[in-house]
PDB file with SEQRES, HELIX, SHEET and CRYST1 records, atoms N, CA, C and O in Angstrom:
SEQRES   1 A   80  MET ILE LEU ASN GLU ASP ILE ARG ALA ARG GLU VAL ARG          
SEQRES   2 A   80  LEU ILE GLY VAL ASP GLY GLN GLN ILE GLY VAL VAL SER          
SEQRES   3 A   80  LYS ASN GLU ALA LEU ARG LYS ALA ALA ASP ALA ASP LEU          
SEQRES   4 A   80  ASP LEU VAL LEU LEU SER PRO ASN ALA LYS PRO PRO VAL          
SEQRES   5 A   80  ALA ARG ILE MET ASP TYR GLY LYS PHE ARG PHE GLU GLN          
SEQRES   6 A   80  GLN LYS LYS ALA LYS GLU ASN ARG LYS ASN GLN LYS VAL          
SEQRES   7 A   80  MET ALA                                                      
HELIX    1 AA1 ASN A    4  ASP A    6  5                                   3    
HELIX    2 AA2 LYS A   27  ASP A   36  1                                  10    
HELIX    3 AA3 TYR A   58  ASN A   75  1                                  18    
SHEET    1 AA1 5 ILE A   2  LEU A   3  0                                        
SHEET    2 AA1 5 ASP A  40  SER A  45 -1                                        
SHEET    3 AA1 5 VAL A  52  MET A  56 -1                                        
SHEET    4 AA1 5 GLU A  11  ILE A  15  1                                        
SHEET    5 AA1 5 GLN A  21  SER A  26 -1                                        
CRYST1    1.000    1.000    1.000  90.00  90.00  90.00 P 1           1          
ATOM      1  N   MET A   1      18.740  27.393  64.386  1.00  0.00           N  
ATOM      2  CA  MET A   1      17.865  26.254  63.885  1.00  0.00           C  
ATOM      3  C   MET A   1      16.456  26.770  63.980  1.00  0.00           C  
ATOM      4  O   MET A   1      16.128  27.630  64.797  1.00  0.00           O  
ATOM      5  N   ILE A   2      15.654  26.229  63.139  1.00  0.00           N  
ATOM      6  CA  ILE A   2      14.265  26.632  63.084  1.00  0.00           C  
ATOM      7  C   ILE A   2      13.489  25.388  63.681  1.00  0.00           C  
ATOM      8  O   ILE A   2      13.707  24.234  63.313  1.00  0.00           O  
ATOM      9  N   LEU A   3      12.562  25.744  64.640  1.00  0.00           N  
ATOM     10  CA  LEU A   3      11.904  24.730  65.384  1.00  0.00           C  
ATOM     11  C   LEU A   3      10.342  24.837  65.259  1.00  0.00           C  
ATOM     12  O   LEU A   3       9.775  25.919  65.106  1.00  0.00           O  
ATOM     13  N   ASN A   4       9.720  23.686  65.332  1.00  0.00           N  
ATOM     14  CA  ASN A   4       8.255  23.619  65.550  1.00  0.00           C  
ATOM     15  C   ASN A   4       7.456  24.549  64.672  1.00  0.00           C  
ATOM     16  O   ASN A   4       7.559  24.481  63.447  1.00  0.00           O  
ATOM     17  N   GLU A   5       6.650  25.429  65.276  1.00  0.00           N  
ATOM     18  CA  GLU A   5       5.663  26.276  64.579  1.00  0.00           C  
ATOM     19  C   GLU A   5       6.393  27.379  63.765  1.00  0.00           C  
ATOM     20  O   GLU A   5       5.754  28.046  62.951  1.00  0.00           O  
ATOM     21  N   ASP A   6       7.737  27.585  63.972  1.00  0.00           N  
ATOM     22  CA  ASP A   6       8.442  28.616  63.190  1.00  0.00           C  
ATOM     23  C   ASP A   6       8.840  28.106  61.801  1.00  0.00           C  
ATOM     24  O   ASP A   6       9.342  28.892  60.997  1.00  0.00           O  
ATOM     25  N   ILE A   7       8.641  26.860  61.498  1.00  0.00           N  
ATOM     26  CA  ILE A   7       8.928  26.178  60.137  1.00  0.00           C  
ATOM     27  C   ILE A   7       7.814  26.747  59.234  1.00  0.00           C  
ATOM     28  O   ILE A   7       6.626  26.636  59.536  1.00  0.00           O  
ATOM     29  N   ARG A   8       8.252  27.373  58.091  1.00  0.00           N  
ATOM     30  CA  ARG A   8       7.322  28.030  57.171  1.00  0.00           C  
ATOM     31  C   ARG A   8       6.824  27.044  56.127  1.00  0.00           C  
ATOM     32  O   ARG A   8       5.710  27.219  55.634  1.00  0.00           O  
ATOM     33  N   ALA A   9       7.578  26.028  55.765  1.00  0.00           N  
ATOM     34  CA  ALA A   9       7.288  25.094  54.682  1.00  0.00           C  
ATOM     35  C   ALA A   9       5.871  24.451  54.906  1.00  0.00           C  
ATOM     36  O   ALA A   9       5.452  24.231  56.043  1.00  0.00           O  
ATOM     37  N   ARG A  10       5.183  24.172  53.825  1.00  0.00           N  
ATOM     38  CA  ARG A  10       3.920  23.366  53.969  1.00  0.00           C  
ATOM     39  C   ARG A  10       4.147  21.956  54.136  1.00  0.00           C  
ATOM     40  O   ARG A  10       3.441  21.286  54.890  1.00  0.00           O  
ATOM     41  N   GLU A  11       5.142  21.450  53.438  1.00  0.00           N  
ATOM     42  CA  GLU A  11       5.463  19.969  53.540  1.00  0.00           C  
ATOM     43  C   GLU A  11       6.974  19.886  53.843  1.00  0.00           C  
ATOM     44  O   GLU A  11       7.762  20.755  53.471  1.00  0.00           O  
ATOM     45  N   VAL A  12       7.327  18.797  54.537  1.00  0.00           N  
ATOM     46  CA  VAL A  12       8.757  18.483  54.905  1.00  0.00           C  
ATOM     47  C   VAL A  12       8.968  17.029  54.696  1.00  0.00           C  
ATOM     48  O   VAL A  12       8.066  16.195  54.784  1.00  0.00           O  
ATOM     49  N   ARG A  13      10.294  16.753  54.396  1.00  0.00           N  
ATOM     50  CA  ARG A  13      10.706  15.365  54.357  1.00  0.00           C  
ATOM     51  C   ARG A  13      11.121  15.012  55.836  1.00  0.00           C  
ATOM     52  O   ARG A  13      12.102  15.531  56.367  1.00  0.00           O  
ATOM     53  N   LEU A  14      10.361  14.153  56.426  1.00  0.00           N  
ATOM     54  CA  LEU A  14      10.400  13.840  57.864  1.00  0.00           C  
ATOM     55  C   LEU A  14      11.369  12.694  58.149  1.00  0.00           C  
ATOM     56  O   LEU A  14      11.365  11.666  57.472  1.00  0.00           O  
ATOM     57  N   ILE A  15      12.207  12.904  59.179  1.00  0.00           N  
ATOM     58  CA  ILE A  15      13.049  11.844  59.625  1.00  0.00           C  
ATOM     59  C   ILE A  15      12.730  11.712  61.077  1.00  0.00           C  
ATOM     60  O   ILE A  15      12.734  12.674  61.846  1.00  0.00           O  
ATOM     61  N   GLY A  16      12.438  10.416  61.444  1.00  0.00           N  
ATOM     62  CA  GLY A  16      11.918  10.035  62.824  1.00  0.00           C  
ATOM     63  C   GLY A  16      13.026  10.073  63.878  1.00  0.00           C  
ATOM     64  O   GLY A  16      14.179  10.384  63.578  1.00  0.00           O  
ATOM     65  N   VAL A  17      12.661   9.758  65.089  1.00  0.00           N  
ATOM     66  CA  VAL A  17      13.533   9.856  66.193  1.00  0.00           C  
ATOM     67  C   VAL A  17      14.721   8.919  66.064  1.00  0.00           C  
ATOM     68  O   VAL A  17      15.837   9.229  66.480  1.00  0.00           O  
ATOM     69  N   ASP A  18      14.426   7.684  65.432  1.00  0.00           N  
ATOM     70  CA  ASP A  18      15.432   6.658  65.322  1.00  0.00           C  
ATOM     71  C   ASP A  18      16.274   6.834  64.037  1.00  0.00           C  
ATOM     72  O   ASP A  18      17.119   5.986  63.750  1.00  0.00           O  
ATOM     73  N   GLY A  19      16.062   7.910  63.264  1.00  0.00           N  
ATOM     74  CA  GLY A  19      16.864   8.244  62.124  1.00  0.00           C  
ATOM     75  C   GLY A  19      16.205   7.634  60.899  1.00  0.00           C  
ATOM     76  O   GLY A  19      16.724   7.834  59.800  1.00  0.00           O  
ATOM     77  N   GLN A  20      15.123   6.921  61.002  1.00  0.00           N  
ATOM     78  CA  GLN A  20      14.470   6.366  59.845  1.00  0.00           C  
ATOM     79  C   GLN A  20      13.760   7.469  59.096  1.00  0.00           C  
ATOM     80  O   GLN A  20      13.181   8.360  59.718  1.00  0.00           O  
ATOM     81  N   GLN A  21      13.790   7.432  57.727  1.00  0.00           N  
ATOM     82  CA  GLN A  21      13.108   8.400  57.021  1.00  0.00           C  
ATOM     83  C   GLN A  21      11.586   8.027  56.888  1.00  0.00           C  
ATOM     84  O   GLN A  21      11.264   6.943  56.401  1.00  0.00           O  
ATOM     85  N   ILE A  22      10.694   8.896  57.309  1.00  0.00           N  
ATOM     86  CA  ILE A  22       9.288   8.621  57.324  1.00  0.00           C  
ATOM     87  C   ILE A  22       8.660   9.005  55.952  1.00  0.00           C  
ATOM     88  O   ILE A  22       7.700   8.371  55.515  1.00  0.00           O  
ATOM     89  N   GLY A  23       9.180   9.991  55.315  1.00  0.00           N  
ATOM     90  CA  GLY A  23       8.711  10.457  53.978  1.00  0.00           C  
ATOM     91  C   GLY A  23       8.286  11.874  53.983  1.00  0.00           C  
ATOM     92  O   GLY A  23       8.491  12.588  54.964  1.00  0.00           O  
ATOM     93  N   VAL A  24       7.669  12.320  52.856  1.00  0.00           N  
ATOM     94  CA  VAL A  24       7.137  13.718  52.783  1.00  0.00           C  
ATOM     95  C   VAL A  24       5.773  13.801  53.389  1.00  0.00           C  
ATOM     96  O   VAL A  24       4.857  13.096  52.966  1.00  0.00           O  
ATOM     97  N   VAL A  25       5.622  14.647  54.371  1.00  0.00           N  
ATOM     98  CA  VAL A  25       4.388  14.768  55.069  1.00  0.00           C  
ATOM     99  C   VAL A  25       4.090  16.317  55.216  1.00  0.00           C  
ATOM    100  O   VAL A  25       4.973  17.154  55.027  1.00  0.00           O  
ATOM    101  N   SER A  26       2.798  16.645  55.563  1.00  0.00           N  
ATOM    102  CA  SER A  26       2.536  18.038  55.794  1.00  0.00           C  
ATOM    103  C   SER A  26       3.170  18.543  57.060  1.00  0.00           C  
ATOM    104  O   SER A  26       3.498  17.764  57.955  1.00  0.00           O  
ATOM    105  N   LYS A  27       3.341  19.828  57.140  1.00  0.00           N  
ATOM    106  CA  LYS A  27       4.039  20.397  58.369  1.00  0.00           C  
ATOM    107  C   LYS A  27       3.141  20.098  59.596  1.00  0.00           C  
ATOM    108  O   LYS A  27       3.663  19.845  60.682  1.00  0.00           O  
ATOM    109  N   ASN A  28       1.825  20.123  59.438  1.00  0.00           N  
ATOM    110  CA  ASN A  28       0.925  19.972  60.585  1.00  0.00           C  
ATOM    111  C   ASN A  28       1.000  18.442  61.050  1.00  0.00           C  
ATOM    112  O   ASN A  28       0.939  18.162  62.247  1.00  0.00           O  
ATOM    113  N   GLU A  29       1.126  17.524  60.124  1.00  0.00           N  
ATOM    114  CA  GLU A  29       1.287  16.128  60.466  1.00  0.00           C  
ATOM    115  C   GLU A  29       2.606  15.854  61.169  1.00  0.00           C  
ATOM    116  O   GLU A  29       2.706  15.092  62.130  1.00  0.00           O  
ATOM    117  N   ALA A  30       3.589  16.515  60.635  1.00  0.00           N  
ATOM    118  CA  ALA A  30       4.942  16.363  61.247  1.00  0.00           C  
ATOM    119  C   ALA A  30       4.968  16.916  62.663  1.00  0.00           C  
ATOM    120  O   ALA A  30       5.567  16.323  63.560  1.00  0.00           O  
ATOM    121  N   LEU A  31       4.281  18.116  62.867  1.00  0.00           N  
ATOM    122  CA  LEU A  31       4.200  18.682  64.193  1.00  0.00           C  
ATOM    123  C   LEU A  31       3.438  17.796  65.152  1.00  0.00           C  
ATOM    124  O   LEU A  31       3.791  17.665  66.324  1.00  0.00           O  
ATOM    125  N   ARG A  32       2.374  17.184  64.623  1.00  0.00           N  
ATOM    126  CA  ARG A  32       1.590  16.271  65.431  1.00  0.00           C  
ATOM    127  C   ARG A  32       2.380  15.046  65.899  1.00  0.00           C  
ATOM    128  O   ARG A  32       2.271  14.620  67.049  1.00  0.00           O  
ATOM    129  N   LYS A  33       3.162  14.501  64.999  1.00  0.00           N  
ATOM    130  CA  LYS A  33       3.962  13.313  65.298  1.00  0.00           C  
ATOM    131  C   LYS A  33       4.995  13.745  66.399  1.00  0.00           C  
ATOM    132  O   LYS A  33       5.215  13.005  67.358  1.00  0.00           O  
ATOM    133  N   ALA A  34       5.578  14.865  66.257  1.00  0.00           N  
ATOM    134  CA  ALA A  34       6.614  15.360  67.231  1.00  0.00           C  
ATOM    135  C   ALA A  34       5.908  15.606  68.594  1.00  0.00           C  
ATOM    136  O   ALA A  34       6.437  15.276  69.655  1.00  0.00           O  
ATOM    137  N   ALA A  35       4.827  16.134  68.525  1.00  0.00           N  
ATOM    138  CA  ALA A  35       3.999  16.457  69.851  1.00  0.00           C  
ATOM    139  C   ALA A  35       3.632  15.139  70.449  1.00  0.00           C  
ATOM    140  O   ALA A  35       3.745  14.994  71.667  1.00  0.00           O  
ATOM    141  N   ASP A  36       3.198  14.156  69.685  1.00  0.00           N  
ATOM    142  CA  ASP A  36       2.794  12.847  70.270  1.00  0.00           C  
ATOM    143  C   ASP A  36       4.021  12.170  70.939  1.00  0.00           C  
ATOM    144  O   ASP A  36       3.894  11.440  71.923  1.00  0.00           O  
ATOM    145  N   ALA A  37       5.134  12.427  70.396  1.00  0.00           N  
ATOM    146  CA  ALA A  37       6.430  11.789  70.989  1.00  0.00           C  
ATOM    147  C   ALA A  37       6.986  12.711  72.057  1.00  0.00           C  
ATOM    148  O   ALA A  37       8.039  12.409  72.620  1.00  0.00           O  
ATOM    149  N   ASP A  38       6.327  13.825  72.363  1.00  0.00           N  
ATOM    150  CA  ASP A  38       6.836  14.795  73.303  1.00  0.00           C  
ATOM    151  C   ASP A  38       8.180  15.343  72.952  1.00  0.00           C  
ATOM    152  O   ASP A  38       9.012  15.523  73.841  1.00  0.00           O  
ATOM    153  N   LEU A  39       8.435  15.617  71.701  1.00  0.00           N  
ATOM    154  CA  LEU A  39       9.681  16.073  71.178  1.00  0.00           C  
ATOM    155  C   LEU A  39       9.545  17.282  70.292  1.00  0.00           C  
ATOM    156  O   LEU A  39       8.437  17.795  70.137  1.00  0.00           O  
ATOM    157  N   ASP A  40      10.610  17.758  69.706  1.00  0.00           N  
ATOM    158  CA  ASP A  40      10.526  18.932  68.790  1.00  0.00           C  
ATOM    159  C   ASP A  40      10.733  18.550  67.448  1.00  0.00           C  
ATOM    160  O   ASP A  40      11.385  17.543  67.171  1.00  0.00           O  
ATOM    161  N   LEU A  41      10.187  19.336  66.531  1.00  0.00           N  
ATOM    162  CA  LEU A  41      10.389  19.215  65.111  1.00  0.00           C  
ATOM    163  C   LEU A  41      11.500  20.325  64.764  1.00  0.00           C  
ATOM    164  O   LEU A  41      11.319  21.526  64.964  1.00  0.00           O  
ATOM    165  N   VAL A  42      12.587  19.814  64.260  1.00  0.00           N  
ATOM    166  CA  VAL A  42      13.750  20.712  63.927  1.00  0.00           C  
ATOM    167  C   VAL A  42      13.998  20.670  62.459  1.00  0.00           C  
ATOM    168  O   VAL A  42      14.176  19.587  61.902  1.00  0.00           O  
ATOM    169  N   LEU A  43      14.018  21.774  61.817  1.00  0.00           N  
ATOM    170  CA  LEU A  43      14.395  21.914  60.394  1.00  0.00           C  
ATOM    171  C   LEU A  43      15.947  21.873  60.239  1.00  0.00           C  
ATOM    172  O   LEU A  43      16.681  22.741  60.711  1.00  0.00           O  
ATOM    173  N   LEU A  44      16.393  20.758  59.515  1.00  0.00           N  
ATOM    174  CA  LEU A  44      17.760  20.574  59.342  1.00  0.00           C  
ATOM    175  C   LEU A  44      18.327  21.155  58.072  1.00  0.00           C  
ATOM    176  O   LEU A  44      19.428  21.705  58.060  1.00  0.00           O  
ATOM    177  N   SER A  45      17.593  21.033  57.038  1.00  0.00           N  
ATOM    178  CA  SER A  45      18.034  21.485  55.707  1.00  0.00           C  
ATOM    179  C   SER A  45      16.925  22.285  55.051  1.00  0.00           C  
ATOM    180  O   SER A  45      16.135  21.742  54.279  1.00  0.00           O  
ATOM    181  N   PRO A  46      16.862  23.567  55.353  1.00  0.00           N  
ATOM    182  CA  PRO A  46      15.732  24.433  54.817  1.00  0.00           C  
ATOM    183  C   PRO A  46      15.755  24.663  53.280  1.00  0.00           C  
ATOM    184  O   PRO A  46      14.717  24.946  52.682  1.00  0.00           O  
ATOM    185  N   ASN A  47      16.913  24.542  52.669  1.00  0.00           N  
ATOM    186  CA  ASN A  47      17.000  24.846  51.171  1.00  0.00           C  
ATOM    187  C   ASN A  47      16.690  23.594  50.344  1.00  0.00           C  
ATOM    188  O   ASN A  47      16.566  23.710  49.125  1.00  0.00           O  
ATOM    189  N   ALA A  48      16.556  22.389  50.949  1.00  0.00           N  
ATOM    190  CA  ALA A  48      16.260  21.196  50.133  1.00  0.00           C  
ATOM    191  C   ALA A  48      14.798  21.281  49.661  1.00  0.00           C  
ATOM    192  O   ALA A  48      13.976  21.985  50.247  1.00  0.00           O  
ATOM    193  N   LYS A  49      14.523  20.583  48.648  1.00  0.00           N  
ATOM    194  CA  LYS A  49      13.160  20.456  48.115  1.00  0.00           C  
ATOM    195  C   LYS A  49      12.617  19.139  48.296  1.00  0.00           C  
ATOM    196  O   LYS A  49      13.100  18.268  47.572  1.00  0.00           O  
ATOM    197  N   PRO A  50      11.663  18.782  49.155  1.00  0.00           N  
ATOM    198  CA  PRO A  50      11.206  19.605  50.207  1.00  0.00           C  
ATOM    199  C   PRO A  50      12.157  19.741  51.363  1.00  0.00           C  
ATOM    200  O   PRO A  50      13.074  18.926  51.459  1.00  0.00           O  
ATOM    201  N   PRO A  51      12.017  20.706  52.253  1.00  0.00           N  
ATOM    202  CA  PRO A  51      12.946  20.889  53.335  1.00  0.00           C  
ATOM    203  C   PRO A  51      12.924  19.625  54.292  1.00  0.00           C  
ATOM    204  O   PRO A  51      11.884  19.000  54.500  1.00  0.00           O  
ATOM    205  N   VAL A  52      14.166  19.285  54.869  1.00  0.00           N  
ATOM    206  CA  VAL A  52      14.274  18.127  55.716  1.00  0.00           C  
ATOM    207  C   VAL A  52      14.148  18.472  57.206  1.00  0.00           C  
ATOM    208  O   VAL A  52      14.867  19.317  57.739  1.00  0.00           O  
ATOM    209  N   ALA A  53      13.286  17.840  57.795  1.00  0.00           N  
ATOM    210  CA  ALA A  53      12.950  18.096  59.302  1.00  0.00           C  
ATOM    211  C   ALA A  53      13.180  16.731  60.020  1.00  0.00           C  
ATOM    212  O   ALA A  53      12.950  15.652  59.474  1.00  0.00           O  
ATOM    213  N   ARG A  54      13.632  16.862  61.229  1.00  0.00           N  
ATOM    214  CA  ARG A  54      13.757  15.710  62.142  1.00  0.00           C  
ATOM    215  C   ARG A  54      13.103  15.841  63.473  1.00  0.00           C  
ATOM    216  O   ARG A  54      13.135  16.901  64.099  1.00  0.00           O  
ATOM    217  N   ILE A  55      12.509  14.765  63.906  1.00  0.00           N  
ATOM    218  CA  ILE A  55      11.844  14.763  65.249  1.00  0.00           C  
ATOM    219  C   ILE A  55      12.984  14.394  66.333  1.00  0.00           C  
ATOM    220  O   ILE A  55      13.552  13.302  66.329  1.00  0.00           O  
ATOM    221  N   MET A  56      13.233  15.333  67.183  1.00  0.00           N  
ATOM    222  CA  MET A  56      14.346  15.089  68.239  1.00  0.00           C  
ATOM    223  C   MET A  56      14.079  15.983  69.409  1.00  0.00           C  
ATOM    224  O   MET A  56      13.262  16.903  69.384  1.00  0.00           O  
ATOM    225  N   ASP A  57      14.823  15.652  70.443  1.00  0.00           N  
ATOM    226  CA  ASP A  57      14.851  16.465  71.688  1.00  0.00           C  
ATOM    227  C   ASP A  57      15.866  17.567  71.512  1.00  0.00           C  
ATOM    228  O   ASP A  57      17.067  17.363  71.688  1.00  0.00           O  
ATOM    229  N   TYR A  58      15.349  18.789  71.148  1.00  0.00           N  
ATOM    230  CA  TYR A  58      16.309  19.915  70.775  1.00  0.00           C  
ATOM    231  C   TYR A  58      17.147  20.326  71.893  1.00  0.00           C  
ATOM    232  O   TYR A  58      18.309  20.674  71.681  1.00  0.00           O  
ATOM    233  N   GLY A  59      16.618  20.315  73.146  1.00  0.00           N  
ATOM    234  CA  GLY A  59      17.433  20.699  74.353  1.00  0.00           C  
ATOM    235  C   GLY A  59      18.606  19.794  74.513  1.00  0.00           C  
ATOM    236  O   GLY A  59      19.718  20.253  74.773  1.00  0.00           O  
ATOM    237  N   LYS A  60      18.380  18.482  74.359  1.00  0.00           N  
ATOM    238  CA  LYS A  60      19.442  17.481  74.520  1.00  0.00           C  
ATOM    239  C   LYS A  60      20.487  17.712  73.348  1.00  0.00           C  
ATOM    240  O   LYS A  60      21.695  17.754  73.581  1.00  0.00           O  
ATOM    241  N   PHE A  61      19.980  17.854  72.138  1.00  0.00           N  
ATOM    242  CA  PHE A  61      20.834  18.096  70.972  1.00  0.00           C  
ATOM    243  C   PHE A  61      21.716  19.322  71.148  1.00  0.00           C  
ATOM    244  O   PHE A  61      22.906  19.296  70.832  1.00  0.00           O  
ATOM    245  N   ARG A  62      21.145  20.352  71.635  1.00  0.00           N  
ATOM    246  CA  ARG A  62      21.922  21.650  71.892  1.00  0.00           C  
ATOM    247  C   ARG A  62      22.982  21.426  72.920  1.00  0.00           C  
ATOM    248  O   ARG A  62      24.111  21.882  72.742  1.00  0.00           O  
ATOM    249  N   PHE A  63      22.658  20.718  74.029  1.00  0.00           N  
ATOM    250  CA  PHE A  63      23.573  20.436  75.133  1.00  0.00           C  
ATOM    251  C   PHE A  63      24.733  19.593  74.575  1.00  0.00           C  
ATOM    252  O   PHE A  63      25.888  19.893  74.877  1.00  0.00           O  
ATOM    253  N   GLU A  64      24.475  18.587  73.801  1.00  0.00           N  
ATOM    254  CA  GLU A  64      25.506  17.786  73.272  1.00  0.00           C  
ATOM    255  C   GLU A  64      26.419  18.488  72.265  1.00  0.00           C  
ATOM    256  O   GLU A  64      27.608  18.183  72.177  1.00  0.00           O  
ATOM    257  N   GLN A  65      25.841  19.449  71.493  1.00  0.00           N  
ATOM    258  CA  GLN A  65      26.619  20.233  70.573  1.00  0.00           C  
ATOM    259  C   GLN A  65      27.620  21.180  71.333  1.00  0.00           C  
ATOM    260  O   GLN A  65      28.775  21.352  70.945  1.00  0.00           O  
ATOM    261  N   GLN A  66      27.073  21.791  72.469  1.00  0.00           N  
ATOM    262  CA  GLN A  66      27.859  22.651  73.270  1.00  0.00           C  
ATOM    263  C   GLN A  66      29.014  21.876  73.994  1.00  0.00           C  
ATOM    264  O   GLN A  66      30.103  22.403  74.219  1.00  0.00           O  
ATOM    265  N   LYS A  67      28.706  20.605  74.340  1.00  0.00           N  
ATOM    266  CA  LYS A  67      29.669  19.782  75.069  1.00  0.00           C  
ATOM    267  C   LYS A  67      30.766  19.463  74.107  1.00  0.00           C  
ATOM    268  O   LYS A  67      31.933  19.534  74.491  1.00  0.00           O  
ATOM    269  N   LYS A  68      30.464  19.107  72.849  1.00  0.00           N  
ATOM    270  CA  LYS A  68      31.464  18.795  71.817  1.00  0.00           C  
ATOM    271  C   LYS A  68      32.360  19.928  71.472  1.00  0.00           C  
ATOM    272  O   LYS A  68      33.563  19.749  71.277  1.00  0.00           O  
ATOM    273  N   ALA A  69      31.751  21.172  71.391  1.00  0.00           N  
ATOM    274  CA  ALA A  69      32.467  22.346  71.085  1.00  0.00           C  
ATOM    275  C   ALA A  69      33.436  22.690  72.295  1.00  0.00           C  
ATOM    276  O   ALA A  69      34.575  23.084  72.045  1.00  0.00           O  
ATOM    277  N   LYS A  70      33.019  22.552  73.539  1.00  0.00           N  
ATOM    278  CA  LYS A  70      33.845  22.713  74.634  1.00  0.00           C  
ATOM    279  C   LYS A  70      35.055  21.758  74.642  1.00  0.00           C  
ATOM    280  O   LYS A  70      36.203  22.120  74.900  1.00  0.00           O  
ATOM    281  N   GLU A  71      34.682  20.510  74.335  1.00  0.00           N  
ATOM    282  CA  GLU A  71      35.801  19.529  74.333  1.00  0.00           C  
ATOM    283  C   GLU A  71      36.844  19.818  73.184  1.00  0.00           C  
ATOM    284  O   GLU A  71      38.052  19.647  73.345  1.00  0.00           O  
ATOM    285  N   ASN A  72      36.327  20.231  72.117  1.00  0.00           N  
ATOM    286  CA  ASN A  72      37.201  20.664  70.923  1.00  0.00           C  
ATOM    287  C   ASN A  72      38.118  21.855  71.358  1.00  0.00           C  
ATOM    288  O   ASN A  72      39.329  21.852  71.138  1.00  0.00           O  
ATOM    289  N   ARG A  73      37.504  22.803  71.945  1.00  0.00           N  
ATOM    290  CA  ARG A  73      38.358  23.877  72.472  1.00  0.00           C  
ATOM    291  C   ARG A  73      39.350  23.499  73.441  1.00  0.00           C  
ATOM    292  O   ARG A  73      40.485  23.971  73.374  1.00  0.00           O  
ATOM    293  N   LYS A  74      38.999  22.649  74.375  1.00  0.00           N  
ATOM    294  CA  LYS A  74      39.964  22.067  75.428  1.00  0.00           C  
ATOM    295  C   LYS A  74      41.124  21.320  74.790  1.00  0.00           C  
ATOM    296  O   LYS A  74      42.250  21.389  75.282  1.00  0.00           O  
ATOM    297  N   ASN A  75      40.868  20.620  73.718  1.00  0.00           N  
ATOM    298  CA  ASN A  75      41.832  19.743  73.093  1.00  0.00           C  
ATOM    299  C   ASN A  75      42.676  20.470  72.024  1.00  0.00           C  
ATOM    300  O   ASN A  75      43.607  19.903  71.451  1.00  0.00           O  
ATOM    301  N   GLN A  76      42.304  21.790  71.769  1.00  0.00           N  
ATOM    302  CA  GLN A  76      42.917  22.440  70.718  1.00  0.00           C  
ATOM    303  C   GLN A  76      44.338  22.931  71.195  1.00  0.00           C  
ATOM    304  O   GLN A  76      44.484  23.494  72.280  1.00  0.00           O  
ATOM    305  N   LYS A  77      45.334  22.696  70.359  1.00  0.00           N  
ATOM    306  CA  LYS A  77      46.679  23.067  70.667  1.00  0.00           C  
ATOM    307  C   LYS A  77      47.057  24.365  70.031  1.00  0.00           C  
ATOM    308  O   LYS A  77      46.765  24.623  68.863  1.00  0.00           O  
ATOM    309  N   VAL A  78      47.738  25.213  70.851  1.00  0.00           N  
ATOM    310  CA  VAL A  78      48.062  26.520  70.316  1.00  0.00           C  
ATOM    311  C   VAL A  78      49.474  26.501  69.669  1.00  0.00           C  
ATOM    312  O   VAL A  78      50.432  26.190  70.377  1.00  0.00           O  
ATOM    313  N   MET A  79      49.644  26.801  68.433  1.00  0.00           N  
ATOM    314  CA  MET A  79      50.895  26.799  67.728  1.00  0.00           C  
ATOM    315  C   MET A  79      51.561  28.200  67.891  1.00  0.00           C  
ATOM    316  O   MET A  79      50.869  29.203  67.712  1.00  0.00           O  
ATOM    317  N   ALA A  80      52.761  28.296  68.194  1.00  0.00           N  
ATOM    318  CA  ALA A  80      53.495  29.490  68.392  1.00  0.00           C  
ATOM    319  C   ALA A  80      54.211  29.928  67.152  1.00  0.00           C  
ATOM    320  O   ALA A  80      54.895  30.952  67.163  1.00  0.00           O  
TER     321      ALA A  80                                                      
END                                                                             
C-alpha cells in the first residue's frame, strides 16, 4: 500500500474516516486533512482516474488484516 507523502498523484478522490466520499481534492489538502485527524492517507486504488485515497489508521488496518488472515489459516481445512 502507498501511504502519505509516497502518493505521487496531484489529485485524489478522498474518502473520509467514516467512509463518506469527500470528493476530488489535491494531494496536499488530503494530506492536511489526514494530519489534522492524526491519521494516515492510504492510496486504495492507484489506477482509478483520479486515484482513490482514504483517511484511516493504517497501523490498525494492517493489524486487522493480519488477524483476519491468521483466522482464515486457522479455520482452513486440509483435504487429503
